C-alpha positions in Angstrom: 21.1 -10.0 -11.9 21.6 -13.6 -10.9 19.7 -16.5 -12.5 17.5 -17.2 -9.4 16.2 -13.6 -9.2 15.7 -13.4 -13.0 13.6 -16.6 -13.0 11.7 -15.5 -9.9 10.7 -12.2 -11.4 9.8 -13.9 -14.7 7.5 -16.3 -12.8 6.0 -13.4 -10.9 5.1 -11.7 -14.2 3.5 -14.9 -15.4 1.4 -15.0 -12.3 0.1 -11.4 -12.9 2.0 -9.7 -10.1 1.9 -6.1 -11.2 4.7 -4.8 -8.9 7.5 -6.8 -7.2 10.2 -5.4 -5.0 13.0 -7.2 -3.2 14.5 -5.8 0.1 17.4 -7.3 1.9 16.7 -7.8 5.6 19.4 -5.1 6.4 16.9 -2.5 5.3 14.8 -3.3 8.3 17.5 -2.6 10.8 15.6 0.3 12.4 12.4 -1.7 12.9 11.6 -2.8 16.5 11.1 -6.5 17.2 7.3 -6.3 17.5 7.2 -5.3 13.8 10.3 -7.0 12.5 10.2 -9.7 9.8 12.9 -11.7 11.6 10.6 -12.0 14.6 8.3 -14.1 12.4 11.1 -15.9 10.5 14.5 -15.4 12.1 16.4 -16.7 9.1 14.9 -14.1 6.7 17.5 -12.9 4.3 15.0 -11.3 1.8 11.6 -9.6 2.0 9.7 -9.8 -1.2 6.9 -7.2 -1.7 4.1 -8.4 -4.1 1.6 -5.9 -5.4 -1.5 -6.1 -7.5 -3.2 -3.1 -9.0 -6.6 -1.7 -8.2 -7.9 -1.3 -11.8 -8.8 2.3 -12.4 -12.3 1.3 -13.4 -12.8 -0.2 -10.0 -12.8 3.4 -8.7 -15.4 4.5 -11.3 -18.5 3.9 -9.2 -16.9 5.8 -6.3 -15.9 8.6 -8.5 -19.4 8.9 -9.9 -21.0 8.3 -6.5 -23.2 5.6 -7.9 -21.7 2.2 -7.0 -19.7 1.6 -3.8 -19.8 -2.2 -3.6 -17.7 -2.5 -6.8 -14.7 -1.1 -5.0 -15.5 -3.1 -1.8 -15.0 -6.3 -3.8 -12.4 -5.7 -6.5 -10.5 -2.9 -4.8 -10.7 -4.1 -1.2 -11.7 -7.5 0.1 -11.6 -9.7 -3.0 -8.4 -8.1 -4.3 -6.3 -8.5 -1.1 -7.9 -11.7 0.3 -8.3 -13.6 -2.9 -6.6 -12.4 -6.1 -3.4 -11.0 -4.4 -3.3 -13.9 -1.9 -3.3 -16.4 -4.8 -0.4 -14.6 -6.5 1.6 -14.4 -3.2 1.2 -18.1 -2.4 2.2 -19.0 -6.0 5.4 -17.1 -5.7 6.1 -18.5 -2.2 5.6 -22.1 -3.5 7.9 -21.4 -6.5 10.7 -20.5 -4.0 9.9 -23.5 -1.9 10.1 -25.8 -4.9 13.7 -24.6 -5.2 14.4 -25.5 -1.6 14.1 -22.0 -0.1 11.8 -21.5 2.9 9.2 -18.9 2.2 6.7 -17.3 4.6 3.7 -15.4 3.0 2.5 -12.4 5.0 -0.9 -10.7 4.6 -1.3 -6.9 4.9 -2.4 -6.2 8.4 -2.2 -2.8 10.0 0.7 -2.6 12.4 -1.5 -0.5 14.8 -3.4 -3.7 15.6 -2.3 -4.7 19.1 -0.9 -8.2 20.1 -3.6 -10.8 20.7 -1.6 -13.3 22.7 1.0 -13.9 25.4 4.8 -14.0 24.6 6.1 -17.6 24.6 9.4 -16.3 26.0 10.5 -13.1 27.6 12.9 -12.5 24.7 10.3 -12.7 22.1 7.5 -10.2 21.2 3.9 -11.2 21.9 1.8 -12.6 19.0 0.8 -11.5 16.6 3.7 -9.6 15.1 2.4 -7.2 12.5 4.9 -6.2 9.8 4.3 -2.8 8.2 3.6 -3.8 4.6 3.4 -0.2 3.5 6.8 0.7 4.8 8.1 -2.6 3.4 7.1 -1.4 -0.1 9.4 1.6 0.4 12.2 -0.5 1.8 11.9 -2.8 -1.3 12.6 0.1 -3.6 9.2 0.2 -5.4 7.4 3.0 -3.6 7.3 6.1 -1.5 4.8 7.5 0.9 3.1 10.4 -0.8 1.9 13.7 0.8 -1.5 12.0 1.1 0.0 9.4 3.4 -0.6 6.5 1.1 2.0 4.3 -0.8 2.7 5.6 -4.3 4.5 3.6 -7.0 5.8 5.0 -10.3 3.4 2.7 -12.2 0.0 3.1 -10.5 0.3 5.9 -7.9 -1.8 4.8 -5.0 -3.7 2.1 -6.9 -2.4 -1.2 -5.6 -2.3 -3.5 -2.6 0.6 -5.4 -1.2 1.5 -8.6 0.5 4.9 -10.0 1.6 7.1 -13.1 1.3 9.8 -13.6 3.9 12.4 -16.0 2.6 16.0 -17.2 3.1 16.6 -17.1 -0.6 19.5 -14.8 -1.7 17.5 -12.7 -4.1 19.1 -9.6 -5.6 17.7 -6.4 -4.0 15.8 -3.7 -5.9 17.5 -0.4 -5.7 15.8 2.2 -3.5 13.4 4.5 -5.4 15.1 7.8 -6.2 12.8 9.6 -8.6 9.9 11.0 -6.6 6.3 10.1 -7.6 4.6 12.7 -5.5 5.1 16.3 -6.6 3.7 17.8 -3.3 0.7 19.3 -5.2 -1.5 19.0 -2.1 -4.6 18.1 -4.2 -5.3 15.4 -1.6 -5.5 18.0 1.2 -7.5 20.6 -0.8 -10.1 18.0 -1.8 -10.8 16.6 1.7 -14.1 18.2 2.8 -13.3 17.2 6.4 -9.9 18.9 6.5 -8.3 15.7 7.7 -4.9 16.5 6.2 -3.6 19.1 8.6 0.0 20.4 8.5 2.9 18.2 7.5 5.9 16.3 8.8 8.9 14.4 7.5 9.0 10.6 7.5 12.3 8.6 7.0 12.3 4.9 6.0 15.5 3.1 5.3 17.3 6.4 4.7 14.6 7.7 2.4 13.0 11.0 3.7 9.6 12.1 2.5 7.2 14.9 3.3 3.8 13.7 4.3 0.6 15.3 5.7 -0.4 15.1 9.4 -3.6 13.1 9.2 -6.5 13.4 11.6 -7.6 9.8 11.7 -10.7 10.5 13.7 -11.9 12.7 10.8 -11.1 9.9 8.3 -13.2 7.5 10.3 -16.1 9.8 9.8 -15.5 10.2 6.1 -18.5 9.5 3.8 -16.5 10.1 0.6 -15.2 6.6 -0.2 -13.2 5.8 2.9 -14.0 2.4 4.5 -13.5 1.1 8.1 -10.6 -1.1 8.7 -11.9 -4.6 7.9 -9.4 -6.4 10.2 -9.5 -4.7 13.6 -11.0 -1.5 15.1 -7.5 -0.2 16.0 -6.5 -0.3 12.4 -6.6 2.8 10.2 -9.5 3.3 7.8 -9.0 2.3 4.2 -8.6 5.5 2.1 -7.6 4.1 -1.3 -11.1 4.8 -2.6 -11.6 8.0 -0.7 -11.9 11.4 -2.4 -8.4 12.5 -1.3 -6.7 9.6 -2.9 -8.9 9.7 -6.0 -7.8 13.3 -6.4 -4.2 12.0 -6.1 -4.9 9.5 -8.9 -6.3 12.2 -11.1 -3.4 14.6 -10.5 -0.6 12.1 -11.0 -2.1 10.9 -14.3 -2.9 14.5 -15.5 0.7 15.6 -14.6 2.2 12.6 -16.5 4.0 11.2 -13.4 2.9 7.6 -13.8 4.3 4.9 -16.2 1.0 3.2 -16.6 -1.4 5.8 -17.8 -4.7 5.3 -19.6 -5.9 7.0 -22.8 -8.6 9.0 -21.1 -8.5 11.2 -18.0 -9.8 9.7 -14.7 -11.8 12.7 -13.6 -14.2 13.8 -16.3 -16.7 15.7 -14.1 -16.6 17.8 -10.9 -16.1 15.4 -7.9 -18.9 15.1 -5.4 -18.1 15.6 -1.7 -20.1 15.0 1.4 -19.3 17.5 4.3 -19.2 16.5 8.0 -22.9 17.4 8.3 -23.7 15.1 5.4 -24.4 17.8 2.8 -23.3 17.0 -0.7 -21.5 19.6 -2.9 -19.6 19.5 -6.1 -15.9 20.4 -6.2 -14.3 22.5 -8.9 -12.3 20.6 -11.6 -8.6 20.9 -11.1 
């Protein structure tokens, strides 16, 4: 690894970035212009994916059904808009101090439609939304699990990401080869609304994964920890605190598939679940 990349990754660690992946722009060759990093910064050579974990304890109030605002702050809004943003801009300015242009990008759902008029016929309309979740796969630090969420070998689904587009020639992270998801289907079995229906294959930068077909209209009615998209009504609901994803956290840890486990199990009691009619029931431990 070259000196610039080594120093950059060392600085990222100092700034408490929990996950960092580096993707060459060539890994985005199949992305259309209205979602392509080069549409924002045409000279992009490298896409850096920066991740900060959702601490497992942040999910505790959701798991027990007793404190939902805790996740809303430290797992959702404050994490992505404050803590992660501070880390991202610190890494971007580090690169700029070394004379490399760096464009920080927040995590906005690519389903959000354009909100402006194209300035030229050859350019996509603003705002271009880059798929940050897929970028994490292209950067070699993640896969899309059966649950439909990004899984890393360190935290499973427990992290959020932002990007840095840069012309710096950073050494790429190899694509992730060892699977994190073992296709256990705990996510699908635990969903009381039956939102994970059937399955399909998804290929990103040559990496093919089996994922569930998700009924997003059911997810939007979820009362088990899912939250509305905070950026735009067209965006998908946030499921990282939902019962399906918490069941994924429990299984990945119990099966020993994560590099950052804790000394005690995540799920200590039967999980609560609220049906579509609002009735609460307890699920069996698994």
